[in-house]
N, C-alpha and C positions, 0 to 999 in steps of 0.2 A: 605746925608742920608746913614746910614750903612746898607748894604744889609743883609737880614736875611740868616741864614744857609739853604743850599739847599741840599736835599737828591738826590743822583745821582746813577743811575744804568746803567750798560753796557750790551748790548745784542751783542752776537757773533753768527750770524746765517745767513740764506739765505734770499734773497730778493724775495718777492712774488709780481708779477706785478699786481695782482688783488687787492692788498691792504688788503687781508683778513687774511693772516697767516704770519709766518716768522717775519722778522724785522719790517715790517709795523704793525703787530698786537702787537708786543712787545712795540714799541714806543707809540702806542695809549694807551696801558694798563698803561705804566709808567705815561704818561701824565694825564690819567683819575684818577690815584691814587696819584697824587701830587708829582711825581718824575721826575727829568730831565733825559732824556734818551740819552746816548751816544751809538754809534753802530760801530761794525766791520762787514763788509760784507764778508762772507766766500764763497758765491755762489750767482749767479744770475739765477733766473728761469723765463722762459716764461710760465706763467700759468694764468688761469682764474678760474671761479667758477666751471668749468666742467672738466678740465684736466690739467696736466702738459705737456707742449709741448716740452720743452727743458730745459737743465740745463747747465750752464757754471760755473765751479768752478773757484774761484779767486786763482791766484798763491799763494802758501803758503808763499813765502817771502813777499808778499804784505799784506797778512792776519797778519803776524807778525809785519809788519811796521805800520799797523793801530793800533794794540795793543800797540806798543811802543809809538806812538804819543799820545794816550789817557793817558797812564801811566805817561808820562813826564809832563803832564799839569793838569790832572783832578783827584780829590779825589773821587774815585769810592767807593760806599758803598756796592754794591752787583753786581754779574755778573750772567747773564743768558746765557747758551750755548744751541743753537739749532742745526739746520742743518749745518753740516760741509762738507758733500759730499764725501770727499776723505781721505785716510789714511794720505797723506802728510799734509793736513790741520789740521787733528787731532794732528799730531806731532807739527805743528807750534803753535797751540793754547796751547798745554801742555807746550811748551817752554815759550810762552807769559804770561802764568799764574804766572810764577815765578816773574814777575814784579808787581804783585798785592798780595804780601804776606799777608796772614791773612784775605783777603776779602772773604766773603761767596760766594760760587759758587752753582748755581742751574743748574744741567745738565739734559736737556731734550734730551734723546738719539733718535733723529729723524732718522728713517730708511725708512719710506714710507709714502705716503700721505694716506688720508682716502679712496682713490679709489684704493690703492695698487701700485701707481707709485713709483718706487724705488728712494730714496733720499740719500742713502748712499751706496757706493761700498761694495759688500759682503766681499771683502778682508780687509775692514777697521774695521769690527766689533771687532776682537780681539784687534786691536790697541786701539779702544775706551775703551774696558774693562781694558786693562793694563795701559794705559797712562792717561785717564781722570777720570775713576771711583774713583781712590784714591784721586783725587783732589776735589771731589764733597762733598759739605756740604749736599746736597740733590740730589738724582737722581729721575726722575719722568717718568718712562716708562708706556706706556699703556699695555694692556694684550698681544698684539702681540710682542711688544718690550721686555717685561719681559721674555716671552717664548724664544725668540731668544737669549737673553743675558745669560739665564740660561741653554740653550739646553734642555728645557722641553716642554711638551705640553702646549698649551694655558690654563691658569687657568679658571676653570668653577665654582668656588666657592670662597667665601671669605677666607676659610681656605687655599685653594691652592694659593691664592694671597699672603697670609701671609708667606707661606713656601718659595715662590719665593723671597719675600722681604728679608727674612733672607739670602738666597743664594746670592742675590745682595749685601747685606751688607758685606758678606764675601769677595767680590771683592774689598772692600776698601772704598765704600761710607759710610759716617758717618750716613746718614739717607736715607730712601727709601720711596717714595710714589708711590704705584702701583695703577694706575687709572683704575677703573672698569666701565667706561662708556659703554663698549661693553657687559657687563653682562645684562641678562634679569632682569626686575624689577627695583627697585630703583637704582639711581646712587651712588654706594658705592665705595669709595676709601679706601685703607689700608695704614696707615702711621706707619712705623717702625722707632722709634727714641730711644733716651736714656731712654725715659719713657715707652718703650715697644711698643706693637702693639695696634693701635687704629683704629676703624672703623669710617669713616667720611661719613655720609649719607646725601643725598639731594633728594627731589622728582624729578622724571624724567619728563621733559617737552618735549613734542613732537614738533619738528620743523625741517624744512629742512635746516635751516641756522646754521650750526655748524662748518663751515670751520675755522680752526685756534683755536679750543678749547684748544688743548694741549699747543700750544704756549702761549695762553693767560693765562692759569693757571700757567705755570712755570714763566712767566714774572710778574704776579701778586704776586707770592711768593717772587720773587727777589725784587719787589718794597717794600714789607713789611719788608724784611731784610734790605734794604737800609734805611728805616725809623727807624731801630734799634729794631724792634720787635723780640721777641724770635721765634725760628723756628716753634714751634707748633702753636703759635698765627698767624704767617705769613701764614701758610698753611691753617688754618681754615678761616681766613679772605679772602684769595684768593678764596677759594671754594664758599664762599658767593657771592663774586663779580662775579665770572664766572657764577654761577647759575642765578643771576639777568640779566647778559648780554645775556644768552641763552633765558630766558623768554622774553626779550625785542627784540630779534633778528628779529621777524616778523614785527616790526614797521618800518624797513628799507628794501628797495628793491635794491639788488646789484646783477647783473648778472642773468643768466638763469639756473644756477646749484645750488650747495650748497653754499649759501651765508655766509657772516661773522656774528659774534656776534655783538651786539650793545655795543661797548666798552664805549660809552659816554651816556649810558642810564640815568645816574644820572645828566647829564649836559645839554643835549639837551632838548628843550621843546617838 
């Protein structure tokens, strides 16, 4: 029997021991959306649904070795980059991306957890801006990350989000998705692409289980790109998937704090 063609995406991110965010959320999302997931572990965290207790960055030479191993054997259709933890790892990933020439890259500039736990060294922010932003097909900051990357106040309106999206595009990213989940009212994201600025709206669903939302969105976009979808279509489909996963999150019970989304809401009974 001849095997059918397989869509493959690679996540380069940190491990979450609770299984809610990071590489674990990425691989669940890839699988739920019909994509084989490969992974490069850039950091290991000791965390649960309540807090991040410790972070152990993976040595940069081993991050690069993982990327080389994947590139030497697997035809990757899209790359998602998440938590890298250190400046050295950012530099290693930038070097490793040269092995995947032409592969679309979704950069989620993870800097802190939803509780405020730092996940990226302060000294690494400039390195991320100069070395990874120009490699990004799409960068997906939340309001706090967009403010830090642009040295501006946190956006409090859709117009301010759009202004920061233009500033981030000026750093080299081909397209920008500023996530507005922390705005009051409806969940509105702002997408800046070659087609201009577009508002992406979804009804807000109140739930305590949103751990890993940003990771899930960026990996869902990467899954769409791995399937060959145009960027705008991949982003819109990813938002639909994440919204459904948030709505279904209360169907599962994980931990005593902020639990994960229901990544397999369409597959589990």
